N, C-alpha and C positions, 0 to 999 in steps of 0.2 A: 701618865699612868705607867707604872713599871710592870712588866711581865716577868722578867727574870726574878725568881725567888718568890713569885706570888703563888697563892693556892687557888685553884680554879674548879669550877663545876661546869660540866657540859651535859645538858639534858639530851637524851637521844644520841649519845655519843658513841654508840657501838658500831655505826655504819654511816655511810653517805657524808653529808656535809658535817654532821656532828662529830664523826670520826676524824675528819680533816681538821676541825677545830681542835679536838684534843691532841692530835698529832702535832699541830703547829705550836700549841701551848707548851708541850713537852719540849719541842725542838728549840724553842726561844727561852728555855731555861726555867720554866715554872717549877717550883719545888714540889708540888703534888697537883694532880689532876684527877678529880672525881668524875666518873662517868655515870650519870643518872640513868637507869634503864629499869623496866619492869622486871627483866630477868637478868640478874647479874652474870649468869653463866653465858650469856650472849656476847660479853665483852671480850674481843679477841687479843687485846694487848696486855702484856704483863707489867708494863711500866706505868699504868694507871690504876686508880682505886675504884672498882666497880661498887656502885651504891644503888640499892633498891629504891626506886622512885617511879611512882605513876602520877603523871602531872594532873590526872582528872580525879585523884583521890587526896582529899584534903588532909586526912591522916597520914597518908604516905608522904606528902609534902612536908608536913610538920615534923615527921620523924627524920626526914633527910636534912632539914635545917638544923635539927638538934644534933645529928651525927656529924655534920660538916660545918661546925661552927668556927672553923678557921678560914673560910672561904673569903677572898677578896675580889675574885672575878666570877660572875655568874653569866653563863651563855645559854639563853633560852633557844634551844634548837628543835626540841621535840615537836613534830608536826605530822599531819596527815593530809591527804589531798581531798577526801570527801567528795570525789567526782561522781559518785553514783547518783547524785541528785540532779535531775534535769531541771531546766529553768521553768518549763510549762507543764511538766507531767512527772509522775513518779513519787516515790516516798521522799520525805524530808530527812530520813534517817542520816544519810551521808553528810548533808550540810550541817546537821545538829552536832554530829560527831566532830567535824572540822572545827565548829565553833567551840566545842567543849576542850579539845586539845590545843588548837592554835591560839585561841583568844583566852578562854578562861584558865587553861592550863599555864599560859605565860603569866597571866595575872596572879594566879595562886603561888607560883614559884617566886615571882618578884615580890609579892607581899610578904612571903615567909622569910625571904632572905634579905630584905631591905634593913631590918635591924642588925642582922649579921654583918652586912657590909658596913653599916654605921660603926659598929664596935670595932671593926678592923680598919678603920681610917677612911672609909668612903668607898674605895675601890671602883668597880665598874660592873655595869649590867649591859649585856649585849643581847639584843633580840634579833633573830634571824626572820626577816620579813620576805618581801617579794616585790618584783615589778608589778604584781597583780594587786598590790596595796593601793595602786592608783588607776587601776583598769577594771571596769566591769566586764566579766566574762560570761556570755551566754553559754558557752560549752562547759564551763566548770564555776557556776555562779556561787556555790557554797564556799568553796576554797577561797575565791577572790574576796568575798564578803568577810570571811574570817581574817584574811590578811589586812583588809582595810581597817577592821576593827582593832587588830593588833597594832597596826600603825598608829592609830589614835591613841591607844593605851601607851604605846612607847613615848609619844609626845607628852602625855600626861605625867608618865614616870620621870622623864627628863627634867620637867619643870619642878615636880614635887621633891625628888631626890637631890637636886642640886644644893640644897641647903645643908644636906648632911655630907657633901663632898663626893657623891656618887656620879660618875661619868656614865651616862646612858646613851648607848650606840645603837642606831637602827641600821641593819645590813640588808640591802636590797639587791636582788639578782633576778634575771630572767630564768630561762631554763638552765638547770645545773645538771651535769653529767652524773646522775645517780639513778638508783632503781625507780624513784618516784617519776622521773621524766623519761623512763624507757619507752613509753607509748608513742612519743613523738620524734620526728626526724629534724625538728627546728634546731638551729645553732645552739650549742650549749657551752657554758663555761665550766671548767674544771673546778671541783670542789676544793682542791688544795689552793687554787688561785683566790677564791672567796675567803678562805681562811687566812691567808697571807695578808690580803688587804685589810681584814679586820684587825690583825695584829698591828699593822702600820697605823690604823686609826686609833688604837689604844695607845700606842706609844706617842702619837702626836696629839692626844686628847681631842679627837674629832668625833662629832656627834652622829655622823652619818657615812655610810659606805654605799656608793652606787657602782656595783662591781662590774657592770658590763654595759654595753651600748643600749640594750633593751630597757635597763632600769633607768639609765640617764634620759632616754627618749620618753619613757613613760611619765617621769616626774616633770620634765619640761612641757609635756602636752597638757598637764593640769591647768597651766596658766593660759592656754590658748582657748578661743571661742569654740564652743561645742558645734561640731559639724555633722552633717548627715552621715549615717553609716555607709561604708563602701561595700 
């Protein structure tokens, strides 16, 4: 997959990991980078194209796909934590919102842009996932469930879009040093490092990025027998 000269879209690209993706694409020679956000005025960089996009609004997604018909790389980065939902008590609202944004939002954007990618030679679809894709979390069950669903969706898209020549890449990381993980003192990987590893995967036509030790350990543990909680 070529990045230099490509046209890319990054959802939620105005801050955090999304902005790191956008900066990495620009730095690696992308001809144009759309940044899809609900409020275009929130995009701080002058060398990208702000594009109004709410991933939970099907009309907004369709309008973005019509406006950005030259895209050959789509990065589904927009996401939320949904951590207000407790496992055994409280409202389900946070968990439902996490599923709407992280899972259904990714699905909606992927569905809308799949024909755009096909018309432009196949290109690539990148989904920002998590080590939580493979770990049930009693402390933030809604977020973890949304990422597990998003990982399943990514695998389905990888299989379905292969025939049109689209490379589908799942990017997994533990805690990334952004506002979303400011609540924890756990070890964190830098957002720019995640973005650079993703660019490397695109250039090498790799389907998966395990950005840090936490994500590698989480995937490896899936194959191990289930053990009692510690």
